[in-house]
C-alpha positions in Angstrom: 38.6 124.5 178.7 40.4 127.9 178.7 43.5 126.2 177.5 41.7 124.7 174.5 40.4 128.1 173.5 43.8 129.7 174.0 45.6 127.1 171.9 43.0 127.1 169.1 43.1 130.9 168.9 46.9 130.9 168.7 46.7 128.5 165.8 44.0 130.6 164.1 45.9 133.8 164.6 49.1 132.3 163.1 47.6 130.5 160.1 44.8 132.8 158.9 47.0 135.8 158.1 49.5 133.7 156.2 46.9 132.1 154.1 45.1 135.4 153.5 48.3 137.2 152.5 49.2 134.5 150.0 45.6 134.7 148.6 45.1 131.0 149.2 41.3 131.4 149.7 40.4 127.8 149.0 43.0 126.6 151.5 41.7 129.1 153.9 38.2 127.7 153.5 39.4 124.1 154.1 41.5 125.3 157.0 38.5 127.0 158.6 36.4 123.9 158.2 39.0 121.6 159.7 39.8 124.1 162.4 36.2 124.3 163.4 35.9 120.5 163.6 39.1 120.3 165.7 37.8 123.1 168.0 34.5 121.3 168.6 36.1 118.0 169.2 38.7 119.5 171.5 36.0 121.3 173.4 33.9 118.2 173.9 37.0 116.3 175.0 38.0 119.0 177.5 34.4 119.0 178.9 34.6 115.2 179.2 31.5 114.8 177.1 30.7 111.3 175.8 31.8 111.0 172.2 31.2 108.2 169.7 34.2 106.2 168.6 35.5 106.5 165.1 34.2 103.0 164.3 30.7 103.9 165.5 30.7 107.0 163.2 32.0 105.0 160.2 29.4 102.3 160.8 26.7 104.9 160.8 27.9 106.5 157.6 28.3 103.2 155.9 24.8 102.1 156.9 23.3 105.3 155.5 25.3 105.0 152.2 24.7 101.3 151.8 20.9 101.5 152.3 18.9 100.3 149.3 15.1 100.9 149.6 12.9 98.0 148.7 11.3 97.9 145.4 
């Protein structure tokens, strides 16, 4: 788990100053969101936590979007 944190912090410390200096605030926001998702996923993977497959997640999203209430 310590390796996940170390690698993710290195990525963060390299990318954030570059984006901040170039005033790419929107890209910084997107990077932060994707970095957070990657950090959570990598942490759960390192902890060997049970994760749903991509197909399960897509089926769940599709079932929610494709729902039509009766009436």
